[in-house]
C-alpha positions as a Markdown table, in Angstrom:
| # | Residue | x | y | z |
|---|---|---|---|---|
| 1 | Unk | 0.0 | 0.0 | 0.0 |
| 2 | Unk | 1.2 | 3.5 | -0.7 |
| 3 | Unk | 0.1 | 7.1 | -0.8 |
| 4 | Unk | -0.4 | 8.1 | -4.4 |
| 5 | Unk | -2.7 | 9.8 | -6.9 |
| 6 | Unk | -6.2 | 8.6 | -7.2 |
| 7 | Unk | -6.4 | 6.2 | -10.2 |
| 8 | Unk | -10.1 | 6.0 | -9.9 |
| 9 | Unk | -10.9 | 9.7 | -10.0 |
| 10 | Unk | -13.1 | 10.9 | -12.8 |
| 11 | Unk | -12.1 | 13.5 | -15.4 |
| 12 | Unk | -11.7 | 16.9 | -13.6 |
| 13 | Unk | -11.9 | 15.4 | -10.2 |
| 14 | Unk | -9.1 | 16.2 | -7.7 |
| 15 | Unk | -8.1 | 14.3 | -4.6 |
| 16 | Unk | -9.1 | 16.0 | -1.3 |
| 17 | Unk | -6.4 | 15.0 | 1.1 |
| 18 | Unk | -4.2 | 11.9 | 1.0 |
| 19 | Unk | -5.2 | 8.9 | -1.2 |
| 20 | Unk | -4.1 | 5.4 | -0.3 |
| 21 | Unk | -4.1 | 2.7 | -2.9 |
| 22 | Unk | -3.3 | -1.0 | -2.5 |
| 23 | Unk | -0.1 | -1.7 | -4.5 |
| 24 | Unk | 0.7 | -5.4 | -4.4 |
| 25 | Unk | 0.3 | -5.9 | -0.7 |
| 26 | Unk | 2.1 | -4.2 | 2.2 |
| 27 | Unk | 1.6 | -3.4 | 5.8 |
| 28 | Unk | -1.3 | -1.3 | 7.1 |
| 29 | Unk | 1.0 | 0.0 | 9.9 |
| 30 | Unk | 2.8 | 2.1 | 7.4 |
| 31 | Unk | -0.4 | 3.8 | 6.4 |
| 32 | Unk | -1.4 | 4.2 | 10.0 |
| 33 | Unk | 1.9 | 5.9 | 10.7 |
| 34 | Unk | 1.6 | 8.3 | 7.8 |
| 35 | Unk | -2.0 | 9.1 | 8.8 |
| 36 | Unk | -0.9 | 9.7 | 12.4 |
| 37 | Unk | 1.9 | 12.1 | 11.2 |
| 38 | Unk | -0.7 | 14.1 | 9.3 |
| 39 | Unk | -2.9 | 14.3 | 12.4 |
| 40 | Unk | -5.9 | 13.7 | 10.3 |
| 41 | Unk | -8.2 | 10.9 | 11.4 |
| 42 | Unk | -10.5 | 11.0 | 8.4 |
| 43 | Unk | -10.4 | 7.8 | 6.4 |
| 44 | Unk | -12.3 | 6.6 | 3.4 |
| 45 | Unk | -13.1 | 2.9 | 3.5 |
| 46 | Unk | -14.6 | 0.5 | 0.9 |
| 47 | Unk | -16.9 | -1.9 | 2.7 |
| 48 | Unk | -17.2 | -4.3 | -0.1 |
| 49 | Unk | -18.1 | -5.3 | -2.7 |
| 50 | Unk | -19.1 | -7.9 | -0.1 |
| 51 | Unk | -22.0 | -9.4 | 1.8 |
| 52 | Unk | -22.6 | -7.5 | 5.0 |
| 53 | Unk | -26.0 | -9.0 | 6.0 |
| 54 | Unk | -27.5 | -8.1 | 2.6 |
| 55 | Unk | -28.1 | -11.5 | 1.0 |
| 56 | Unk | -26.1 | -10.3 | -2.0 |
| 57 | Unk | -23.2 | -8.2 | -3.0 |
| 58 | Unk | -23.2 | -4.5 | -1.9 |
| 59 | Unk | -20.5 | -1.9 | -1.8 |
| 60 | Unk | -20.5 | 0.8 | 0.8 |
| 61 | Unk | -18.2 | 3.8 | 0.5 |
| 62 | Unk | -17.7 | 5.0 | 4.0 |
| 63 | Unk | -15.9 | 8.2 | 5.2 |
| 64 | Unk | -15.0 | 8.0 | 8.9 |
| 65 | Unk | -13.6 | 10.4 | 11.4 |
| 66 | Unk | -12.0 | 7.9 | 13.8 |
| 67 | Unk | -14.8 | 5.3 | 14.3 |
| 68 | Unk | -17.6 | 7.8 | 13.6 |
| 69 | Unk | -19.3 | 7.6 | 10.2 |
| 70 | Unk | -19.2 | 11.0 | 8.5 |
| 71 | Unk | -20.7 | 10.0 | 5.2 |
| 72 | Unk | -21.7 | 6.7 | 3.6 |
| 73 | Unk | -22.9 | 5.9 | 0.0 |
| 74 | Unk | -24.2 | 2.5 | -1.2 |
| 75 | Unk | -22.9 | 1.2 | -4.5 |
| 76 | Unk | -25.2 | -1.2 | -6.2 |
| 77 | Unk | -25.4 | -3.2 | -9.5 |
| 78 | Unk | -23.1 | -6.1 | -8.7 |
| 79 | Unk | -26.0 | -8.6 | -9.1 |
| 80 | Unk | -27.5 | -7.0 | -12.2 |
| 81 | Unk | -28.8 | -9.9 | -14.4 |
| 82 | Unk | -30.9 | -8.1 | -17.0 |
| 83 | Unk | -34.1 | -9.8 | -15.9 |
| 84 | Unk | -36.4 | -7.1 | -17.0 |
| 85 | Unk | -34.9 | -6.9 | -20.5 |
| 86 | Unk | -34.8 | -10.7 | -20.9 |
| 87 | Unk | -38.6 | -10.8 | -20.2 |
| 88 | Unk | -39.2 | -8.8 | -23.4 |
| 89 | Unk | -37.9 | -11.8 | -25.3 |
| 90 | Unk | -40.0 | -14.4 | -23.6 |
| 91 | Unk | -43.8 | -15.0 | -23.6 |
| 92 | Unk | -46.0 | -13.9 | -20.7 |
| 93 | Unk | -46.0 | -17.2 | -18.9 |
| 94 | Unk | -42.2 | -17.6 | -19.2 |
| 95 | Unk | -41.8 | -14.2 | -17.4 |
| 96 | Unk | -42.6 | -15.8 | -14.1 |
| 97 | Unk | -39.4 | -17.9 | -14.3 |
| 98 | Unk | -37.4 | -14.7 | -14.5 |
| 99 | Unk | -39.1 | -12.6 | -11.8 |
| 100 | Unk | -38.9 | -15.4 | -9.3 |
| 101 | Unk | -35.1 | -15.0 | -9.4 |
| 102 | Unk | -35.0 | -11.4 | -8.3 |
| 103 | Unk | -35.6 | -11.4 | -4.5 |
| 104 | Unk | -34.6 | -15.0 | -4.3 |
| 105 | Unk | -35.2 | -15.1 | -0.5 |
| 106 | Unk | -38.9 | -14.4 | -1.2 |
| 107 | Unk | -39.5 | -15.7 | -4.7 |
| 108 | Unk | -43.2 | -16.4 | -4.4 |
| 109 | Unk | -44.0 | -12.7 | -4.0 |
| 110 | Unk | -42.2 | -11.7 | -7.2 |
| 111 | Unk | -44.3 | -14.3 | -9.0 |
| 112 | Unk | -47.5 | -13.1 | -7.4 |
| 113 | Unk | -47.0 | -9.4 | -8.2 |
| 114 | Unk | -46.1 | -10.2 | -11.8 |
| 115 | Unk | -49.0 | -12.5 | -12.4 |
| 116 | Unk | -51.6 | -10.2 | -10.7 |
| 117 | Unk | -50.5 | -7.4 | -13.1 |
| 118 | Unk | -50.7 | -9.7 | -16.1 |
| 119 | Unk | -54.2 | -10.9 | -15.0 |
| 120 | Unk | -55.3 | -7.3 | -14.7 |
| 121 | Unk | -54.3 | -6.6 | -18.3 |
| 122 | Unk | -56.1 | -9.8 | -19.4 |
| 123 | Unk | -59.2 | -8.8 | -17.5 |
| 124 | Unk | -59.5 | -12.1 | -15.7 |
| 125 | Unk | -59.0 | -11.1 | -12.1 |
| 126 | Unk | -62.5 | -12.2 | -11.2 |
| 127 | Unk | -62.1 | -15.6 | -13.0 |
| 128 | Unk | -59.2 | -17.0 | -11.0 |
| 129 | Unk | -60.4 | -20.1 | -9.1 |
| 130 | Unk | -60.8 | -19.7 | -5.4 |
| 131 | Unk | -58.6 | -22.7 | -4.6 |
| 132 | Unk | -55.8 | -21.1 | -6.7 |
| 133 | Unk | -56.1 | -17.9 | -4.8 |
| 134 | Unk | -56.0 | -19.7 | -1.4 |
| 135 | Unk | -52.9 | -21.6 | -2.5 |
| 136 | Unk | -51.3 | -18.3 | -3.5 |
| 137 | Unk | -52.0 | -16.8 | -0.1 |
| 138 | Unk | -50.7 | -19.9 | 1.7 |
| 139 | Unk | -47.5 | -19.9 | -0.3 |
| 140 | Unk | -46.9 | -16.2 | 0.2 |
| 141 | Unk | -47.4 | -16.3 | 4.0 |
| 142 | Unk | -45.1 | -19.3 | 4.4 |
| 143 | Unk | -42.6 | -17.5 | 2.2 |
| 144 | Unk | -43.0 | -14.4 | 4.4 |
| 145 | Unk | -42.1 | -16.4 | 7.5 |
| 146 | Unk | -39.1 | -18.0 | 5.6 |
| 147 | Unk | -37.9 | -14.5 | 4.5 |
| 148 | Unk | -38.2 | -13.0 | 8.0 |
| 149 | Unk | -36.3 | -16.0 | 9.4 |
| 150 | Unk | -33.4 | -15.2 | 7.1 |
| 151 | Unk | -33.5 | -11.5 | 8.0 |
| 152 | Unk | -33.5 | -12.2 | 11.7 |
| 153 | Unk | -31.0 | -15.1 | 11.5 |
| 154 | Unk | -28.4 | -13.4 | 9.3 |
| 155 | Unk | -28.9 | -10.1 | 11.1 |
| 156 | Unk | -28.3 | -11.9 | 14.4 |
| 157 | Unk | -25.2 | -13.7 | 13.1 |
| 158 | Unk | -23.6 | -10.4 | 12.1 |
| 159 | Unk | -23.7 | -9.2 | 15.7 |
| 160 | Unk | -22.5 | -12.5 | 17.2 |
| 161 | Unk | -25.9 | -14.1 | 18.0 |
| 162 | Unk | -24.9 | -17.3 | 16.1 |
| 163 | Unk | -27.7 | -19.5 | 17.7 |
| 164 | Unk | -30.4 | -17.2 | 16.2 |
| 165 | Unk | -29.0 | -17.9 | 12.8 |
| 166 | Unk | -28.7 | -21.7 | 13.2 |
| 167 | Unk | -32.3 | -22.0 | 14.5 |
| 168 | Unk | -33.6 | -19.6 | 11.9 |
| 169 | Unk | -32.3 | -21.8 | 9.1 |
| 170 | Unk | -33.7 | -24.8 | 10.9 |
| 171 | Unk | -37.2 | -23.5 | 10.7 |
| 172 | Unk | -36.7 | -22.2 | 7.2 |
| 173 | Unk | -35.7 | -25.7 | 6.1 |
| 174 | Unk | -39.1 | -27.1 | 7.2 |
| 175 | Unk | -40.8 | -24.5 | 5.0 |
| 176 | Unk | -38.6 | -25.1 | 2.0 |
| 177 | Unk | -39.3 | -28.8 | 2.3 |
| 178 | Unk | -43.0 | -28.1 | 1.9 |
| 179 | Unk | -42.3 | -25.8 | -1.0 |
| 180 | Unk | -40.3 | -28.6 | -2.7 |
| 181 | Unk | -43.1 | -31.0 | -2.1 |
| 182 | Unk | -45.6 | -28.6 | -3.8 |
| 183 | Unk | -43.5 | -27.0 | -6.6 |
| 184 | Unk | -40.6 | -29.4 | -7.0 |
| 185 | Unk | -38.1 | -26.7 | -6.1 |
| 186 | Unk | -36.9 | -25.1 | -2.8 |
| 187 | Unk | -36.6 | -21.7 | -4.4 |
| 188 | Unk | -37.1 | -19.9 | -7.8 |
| 189 | Unk | -40.3 | -21.9 | -8.1 |
| 190 | Unk | -42.1 | -20.3 | -11.1 |
| 191 | Unk | -45.2 | -21.8 | -9.4 |
| 192 | Unk | -47.7 | -18.9 | -9.7 |
| 193 | Unk | -48.7 | -18.5 | -13.3 |
| 194 | Unk | -51.0 | -16.1 | -15.1 |
| 195 | Unk | -54.5 | -17.6 | -14.4 |
| 196 | Unk | -53.7 | -19.6 | -11.3 |
| 197 | Unk | -50.9 | -21.9 | -10.2 |
| 198 | Unk | -48.9 | -24.5 | -12.1 |
| 199 | Unk | -50.3 | -27.5 | -10.3 |
| 200 | Unk | -52.5 | -28.5 | -7.4 |
| 201 | Unk | -51.2 | -29.5 | -3.9 |
| 202 | Unk | -50.0 | -33.1 | -3.7 |
| 203 | Unk | -52.2 | -35.7 | -1.9 |
| 204 | Unk | -50.3 | -35.5 | 1.4 |
| 205 | Unk | -49.9 | -31.7 | 1.4 |
| 206 | Unk | -52.5 | -30.9 | 4.1 |
| 207 | Unk | -50.9 | -33.5 | 6.4 |
| 208 | Unk | -47.4 | -32.1 | 5.8 |
| 209 | Unk | -48.7 | -28.5 | 6.2 |
| 210 | Unk | -50.1 | -29.3 | 9.6 |
| 211 | Unk | -46.8 | -30.7 | 10.6 |
| 212 | Unk | -45.1 | -27.4 | 9.5 |
| 213 | Unk | -47.6 | -25.4 | 11.5 |
| 214 | Unk | -47.0 | -27.6 | 14.6 |
| 215 | Unk | -43.2 | -27.2 | 14.2 |
| 216 | Unk | -43.4 | -23.4 | 13.9 |
| 217 | Unk | -45.8 | -23.1 | 16.8 |
| 218 | Unk | -43.3 | -25.0 | 18.9 |
| 219 | Unk | -40.1 | -23.3 | 17.9 |
| 220 | Unk | -41.0 | -19.6 | 17.0 |
| 221 | Unk | -41.2 | -18.7 | 20.7 |
| 222 | Unk | -37.5 | -19.5 | 21.0 |
| 223 | Unk | -36.6 | -16.3 | 19.1 |
| 224 | Unk | -38.3 | -14.1 | 21.7 |
| 225 | Unk | -36.7 | -16.1 | 24.5 |
| 226 | Unk | -33.2 | -15.6 | 23.0 |
| 227 | Unk | -33.5 | -11.9 | 21.9 |
| 228 | Unk | -36.4 | -9.8 | 23.2 |
| 229 | Unk | -35.0 | -9.0 | 26.6 |
| 230 | Unk | -31.4 | -10.1 | 26.0 |
| 231 | Unk | -29.3 | -7.1 | 27.3 |
| 232 | Unk | -26.4 | -7.7 | 24.8 |
| 233 | Unk | -28.8 | -8.0 | 21.9 |
| 234 | Unk | -30.7 | -4.9 | 22.9 |
| 235 | Unk | -27.5 | -3.0 | 23.5 |
| 236 | Unk | -26.5 | -3.7 | 19.9 |
| 237 | Unk | -29.9 | -3.0 | 18.4 |
| 238 | Unk | -31.7 | -0.3 | 20.4 |
| 239 | Unk | -31.2 | 3.2 | 19.0 |
| 240 | Unk | -29.2 | 2.0 | 16.0 |
| 241 | Unk | -30.3 | 2.8 | 12.5 |
| 242 | Unk | -32.9 | 5.4 | 13.6 |
| 243 | Unk | -35.3 | 6.6 | 10.9 |
| 244 | Unk | -38.5 | 8.3 | 11.9 |
| 245 | Unk | -41.9 | 8.4 | 10.1 |
| 246 | Unk | -41.2 | 11.6 | 8.2 |
| 247 | Unk | -37.9 | 10.2 | 6.7 |
| 248 | Unk | -39.7 | 7.0 | 5.7 |
| 249 | Unk | -42.4 | 9.0 | 3.9 |
| 250 | Unk | -39.7 | 11.1 | 2.1 |
| 251 | Unk | -37.8 | 8.1 | 0.8 |
| 252 | Unk | -40.7 | 5.8 | 0.0 |
| 253 | Unk | -39.9 | 3.4 | 2.8 |
| 254 | Unk | -42.5 | 0.6 | 3.4 |
| 255 | Unk | -42.8 | -2.7 | 5.2 |
| 256 | Unk | -41.3 | -3.5 | 8.6 |
| 257 | Unk | -39.1 | -0.3 | 8.5 |
| 258 | Unk | -42.2 | 1.8 | 8.2 |
| 259 | Unk | -44.2 | -0.1 | 10.7 |
| 260 | Unk | -41.4 | 0.2 | 13.3 |
| 261 | Unk | -42.2 | 3.9 | 13.4 |
| 262 | Unk | -45.7 | 3.0 | 14.7 |
| 263 | Unk | -47.5 | 3.5 | 11.4 |
| 264 | Unk | -49.7 | 0.4 | 10.6 |
| 265 | Unk | -49.4 | 0.5 | 6.8 |
| 266 | Unk | -49.9 | -2.9 | 5.2 |
| 267 | Unk | -51.2 | -3.3 | 1.7 |
| 268 | Unk | -53.0 | -6.6 | 2.7 |
| 269 | Unk | -55.2 | -4.3 | 4.8 |
| 270 | Unk | -55.1 | -1.0 | 3.0 |
| 271 | Unk | -55.4 | -2.2 | -0.6 |
| 272 | Unk | -56.4 | -5.9 | -0.3 |
| 273 | Unk | -55.6 | -8.4 | -3.0 |
| 274 | Unk | -56.0 | -12.2 | -3.3 |
| 275 | Unk | -58.9 | -12.0 | -0.8 |
| 276 | Unk | -56.8 | -10.9 | 2.2 |
| 277 | Unk | -59.8 | -8.9 | 3.4 |
| 278 | Unk | -61.4 | -12.3 | 4.2 |
| 279 | Unk | -58.6 | -13.4 | 6.6 |
| 280 | Unk | -58.3 | -12.6 | 10.3 |
| 281 | Unk | -54.9 | -11.1 | 11.1 |
| 282 | Unk | -53.4 | -8.0 | 12.6 |
| 283 | Unk | -50.7 | -5.5 | 11.5 |
| 284 | Unk | -47.9 | -5.4 | 14.1 |
| 285 | Unk | -46.2 | -2.1 | 14.8 |
| 286 | Unk | -43.4 | -0.8 | 17.1 |
| 287 | Unk | -42.6 | 2.7 | 18.2 |
| 288 | Unk | -38.8 | 3.0 | 18.4 |
| 289 | Unk | -38.0 | 3.6 | 14.7 |
| 290 | Unk | -34.7 | 1.6 | 15.1 |
| 291 | Unk | -33.2 | -1.7 | 14.3 |
| 292 | Unk | -34.6 | -3.3 | 17.4 |
| 293 | Unk | -38.1 | -2.2 | 16.5 |
| 294 | Unk | -37.8 | -3.7 | 13.0 |
| 295 | Unk | -36.7 | -7.0 | 14.6 |
| 296 | Unk | -39.7 | -7.0 | 16.9 |
| 297 | Unk | -42.1 | -6.2 | 14.0 |
| 298 | Unk | -40.7 | -9.1 | 11.9 |
| 299 | Unk | -41.0 | -11.4 | 14.9 |
| 300 | Unk | -44.7 | -10.5 | 15.4 |
| 301 | Unk | -45.4 | -10.7 | 11.7 |
| 302 | Unk | -44.3 | -14.3 | 11.6 |
| 303 | Unk | -47.1 | -15.2 | 14.1 |
| 304 | Unk | -49.7 | -13.2 | 12.1 |
| 305 | Unk | -48.6 | -15.1 | 8.9 |
| 306 | Unk | -48.9 | -18.4 | 10.8 |
| 307 | Unk | -52.4 | -17.4 | 11.7 |
| 308 | Unk | -53.2 | -16.8 | 8.0 |
| 309 | Unk | -51.6 | -20.2 | 7.1 |
| 310 | Unk | -53.9 | -22.0 | 9.5 |
| 311 | Unk | -57.0 | -20.4 | 7.9 |
| 312 | Unk | -55.6 | -21.3 | 4.4 |
| 313 | Unk | -55.2 | -24.9 | 5.5 |
| 314 | Unk | -58.8 | -25.2 | 6.6 |
| 315 | Unk | -60.0 | -23.6 | 3.3 |
| 316 | Unk | -57.8 | -25.8 | 1.1 |
| 317 | Unk | -58.9 | -29.0 | 3.0 |
| 318 | Unk | -62.5 | -28.1 | 2.2 |
| 319 | Unk | -61.8 | -27.3 | -1.5 |
| 320 | Unk | -59.9 | -30.5 | -2.4 |
| 321 | Unk | -60.4 | -31.4 | -6.1 |
| 322 | Unk | -61.5 | -27.9 | -7.2 |
| 323 | Unk | -59.6 | -26.3 | -10.2 |
| 324 | Unk | -56.4 | -24.3 | -9.7 |
| 325 | Unk | -56.2 | -22.7 | -13.2 |
| 326 | Unk | -58.6 | -20.3 | -15.0 |
| 327 | Unk | -61.1 | -22.1 | -17.2 |
| 328 | Unk | -59.8 | -20.7 | -20.5 |
| 329 | Unk | -57.8 | -23.0 | -22.8 |
| 330 | Unk | -56.3 | -20.0 | -24.5 |
| 331 | Unk | -54.6 | -18.9 | -21.3 |
| 332 | Unk | -54.3 | -22.0 | -19.1 |
| 333 | Unk | -50.7 | -23.0 | -19.6 |
| 334 | Unk | -49.4 | -25.6 | -19.0 |
| 335 | Unk | -52.7 | -27.3 | -19.9 |
| 336 | Unk | -54.0 | -30.0 | -17.6 |
| 337 | Unk | -50.6 | -30.4 | -16.0 |
| 338 | Unk | -50.5 | -33.6 | -13.9 |
| 339 | Unk | -47.9 | -36.2 | -13.0 |
| 340 | Unk | -47.9 | -39.5 | -14.6 |
| 341 | Unk | -47.9 | -42.8 | -12.6 |
| 342 | Unk | -44.1 | -42.8 | -12.7 |
| 343 | Unk | -43.9 | -39.4 | -11.0 |
| 344 | Unk | -42.5 | -37.8 | -14.1 |
| 345 | Unk | -43.8 | -35.9 | -17.1 |
| 346 | Unk | -47.5 | -35.3 | -17.8 |
| 347 | Unk | -50.4 | -37.6 | -17.2 |
| 348 | Unk | -51.0 | -40.3 | -19.7 |
| 349 | Unk | -54.6 | -39.1 | -20.3 |
| 350 | Unk | -53.4 | -35.7 | -21.5 |
| 351 | Unk | -50.6 | -37.1 | -23.7 |
| 352 | Unk | -53.0 | -39.6 | -25.2 |
| 353 | Unk | -55.5 | -36.8 | -26.0 |
| 354 | Unk | -53.1 | -34.4 | -27.6 |
| 355 | Unk | -50.9 | -37.0 | -29.4 |
| 356 | Unk | -53.5 | -39.6 | -30.5 |
| 357 | Unk | -57.0 | -38.2 | -30.4 |
| 358 | Unk | -57.1 | -34.6 | -31.5 |
| 359 | Unk | -54.9 | -32.8 | -34.1 |
| 360 | Unk | -56.5 | -29.5 | -33.0 |
| 361 | Unk | -55.6 | -30.1 | -29.4 |
| 362 | Unk | -52.0 | -30.9 | -30.3 |
| 363 | Unk | -51.7 | -27.7 | -32.5 |
| 364 | Unk | -53.3 | -25.6 | -29.7 |
| 365 | Unk | -50.9 | -27.1 | -27.1 |
| 366 | Unk | -47.9 | -26.5 | -29.3 |
| 367 | Unk | -48.8 | -22.9 | -30.1 |
| 368 | Unk | -49.7 | -22.1 | -26.5 |
| 369 | Unk | -46.4 | -23.5 | -25.1 |
| 370 | Unk | -44.1 | -22.1 | -27.8 |
| 371 | Unk | -45.8 | -18.8 | -28.8 |
| 372 | Unk | -47.9 | -18.1 | -25.7 |
| 373 | Unk | -51.2 | -16.2 | -25.4 |
| 374 | Unk | -51.8 | -12.6 | -26.4 |
| 375 | Unk | -52.4 | -9.9 | -23.9 |
| 376 | Unk | -54.5 | -6.8 | -24.8 |
| 377 | Unk | -52.6 | -3.6 | -25.3 |
| 378 | Unk | -52.3 | -1.5 | -22.2 |
| 379 | Unk | -50.5 | -1.2 | -18.9 |
| 380 | Unk | -51.1 | -2.3 | -15.3 |
| 381 | Unk | -49.4 | -1.9 | -11.9 |
| 382 | Unk | -50.3 | -4.1 | -9.0 |
| 383 | Unk | -48.5 | -3.7 | -5.6 |
| 384 | Unk | -48.4 | -6.3 | -2.9 |
| 385 | Unk | -47.0 | -6.5 | 0.6 |
| 386 | Unk | -43.8 | -8.5 | 0.4 |
| 387 | Unk | -41.7 | -9.3 | 3.5 |
| 388 | Unk | -39.6 | -6.2 | 2.8 |
| 389 | Unk | -42.4 | -3.7 | 1.9 |
| 390 | Unk | -44.3 | -2.7 | -1.2 |
| 391 | Unk | -43.4 | -4.9 | -4.2 |
| 392 | Unk | -45.1 | -3.9 | -7.4 |
| 393 | Unk | -44.9 | -4.9 | -11.0 |
| 394 | Unk | -45.6 | -2.5 | -13.9 |
| 395 | Unk | -46.3 | -4.4 | -17.1 |
| 396 | Unk | -46.9 | -2.9 | -20.5 |
| 397 | Unk | -48.4 | -4.8 | -23.4 |
| 398 | Unk | -48.5 | -3.9 | -27.1 |
| 399 | Unk | -51.0 | -6.6 | -27.8 |
| 400 | Unk | -48.5 | -9.3 | -28.5 |
| 401 | Unk | -47.4 | -12.5 | -26.8 |
| 402 | Unk | -44.5 | -10.9 | -25.0 |
| 403 | Unk | -44.2 | -8.1 | -22.5 |
| 404 | Unk | -43.4 | -4.8 | -24.2 |
| 405 | Unk | -41.9 | -3.7 | -20.9 |
| 406 | Unk | -41.9 | -5.2 | -17.4 |
| 407 | Unk | -40.5 | -3.2 | -14.4 |
| 408 | Unk | -40.5 | -4.3 | -10.8 |
| 409 | Unk | -40.6 | -1.9 | -7.8 |
| 410 | Unk | -38.4 | -3.7 | -5.3 |
| 411 | Unk | -38.6 | -2.3 | -1.8 |
| 412 | Unk | -34.9 | -2.9 | -1.1 |
| 413 | Unk | -34.0 | -0.5 | -4.0 |
| 414 | Unk | -35.9 | 2.3 | -2.2 |
| 415 | Unk | -34.7 | 1.4 | 1.2 |
| 416 | Unk | -31.0 | 1.5 | 0.4 |
| 417 | Unk | -31.5 | 5.3 | -0.1 |
| 418 | Unk | -32.0 | 5.3 | 3.7 |
| 419 | Unk | -28.4 | 4.1 | 4.4 |
| 420 | Unk | -27.0 | 7.7 | 5.0 |
| 421 | Unk | -29.9 | 8.5 | 7.4 |
| 422 | Unk | -29.4 | 5.2 | 9.3 |
| 423 | Unk | -25.6 | 5.3 | 9.6 |
| 424 | Unk | -24.2 | 8.8 | 9.4 |
| 425 | Unk | -23.2 | 10.1 | 12.8 |
| 426 | Unk | -23.1 | 6.6 | 14.2 |
| 427 | Unk | -20.3 | 4.1 | 14.8 |
| 428 | Unk | -18.5 | 2.1 | 12.1 |
| 429 | Unk | -19.4 | -1.1 | 13.9 |
| 430 | Unk | -23.1 | -0.2 | 13.7 |
| 431 | Unk | -23.3 | -0.1 | 9.9 |
| 432 | Unk | -23.9 | -3.8 | 9.5 |
| 433 | Unk | -26.6 | -3.7 | 12.2 |
| 434 | Unk | -28.4 | -0.9 | 10.3 |
| 435 | Unk | -28.0 | -2.6 | 6.9 |
| 436 | Unk | -29.3 | -5.9 | 8.3 |
| 437 | Unk | -32.4 | -4.1 | 9.7 |
| 438 | Unk | -33.3 | -3.0 | 6.2 |
| 439 | Unk | -33.1 | -6.6 | 5.0 |
| 440 | Unk | -32.2 | -5.8 | 1.4 |
| 441 | Unk | -31.8 | -8.7 | -1.1 |
| 442 | Unk | -29.5 | -7.5 | -3.8 |
| 443 | Unk | -30.9 | -9.7 | -6.5 |
| 444 | Unk | -34.2 | -7.7 | -6.1 |
| 445 | Unk | -32.3 | -4.4 | -5.8 |
| 446 | Unk | -30.2 | -4.8 | -8.9 |
| 447 | Unk | -32.4 | -7.1 | -11.1 |
């Protein structure tokens, strides 16, 4: 390391003070000695690109005076995958396989926001089978619990509460096992499709679901026992990452961050979708506007989600055998999906029909799968309440079989604007606590 000119400065930019650049290794003590000789304790540090409790790669450019953060700027884009542009070259149904890979900690919500927007353009919102809607709510609320477990677990791990992380992933595994039984995948499911869901629940799903509920009821209290009144945990969380209601409004902050200010804004209540108005649940809030408050909100929300899951279980048990895809052969893709007796592929009845009984059915199936259905020209935006906050999808159609444009409003993208408010004036060691309380998933931020 050596003191030198700034190789990374833009045209016309001049260095303000000394610049230190890594030059093939060296000893930090030499830099410390030079800095001490200058009697200037201001130091610019790159935190990253790395993974400080963000579920992805984030760069933080931090200017410190001693251990006090003077300024901090987040640098994003390291997980940019071109998802939104790629969707313009795939049909409407294939789009769900792309959006599910954005916030990969809560993939079901990406699928739901996208499909609800497409269904609004199609004008079929009132035609979605009730069983499909109930399955969507079930999967979303289980996914909300799984996402909060990751937020609490990884956030706890970053401050030394390792047990919180290990038990958090223990409970999450139980939920992912259920997802795998239903969709075939632990994450990136592409399960919610325009018109309904890809397939019905398996025969033993209700039994497995009740086991999941019993497991969560038994083990969720452990998080409160470990953390709620733990003096070390509270000492690291209380008063850290403060952001009041006014600042939340100014920066478009939603979700647990907003509710930790005492404001009970939840789209499931304020702008209901998927029949949430028919479920009995509360919107937890806290009044401290800090990292500890966000932890308590997420903890309480897991219980409310579990309450909804129980109601879904009863409804789905009563609606066994009902359809899970809209009754429109021009939209319902994949058509009549069912497993064969060997547990693979499609059912023999469907293959027999399209391959041996009806040339028209074969042509229709081929065109629907390869070309896709047409969506009337127009645009739609449907927001939903994801575990992080307001997640919305804005889709634009030119009347073709592919999206003309699809854009996602990921809450983490908005929330990272809050980093200077949360961190400046605080300690260097508190940055990760504040970032973890945001719970950003960089796949959703960068897209």
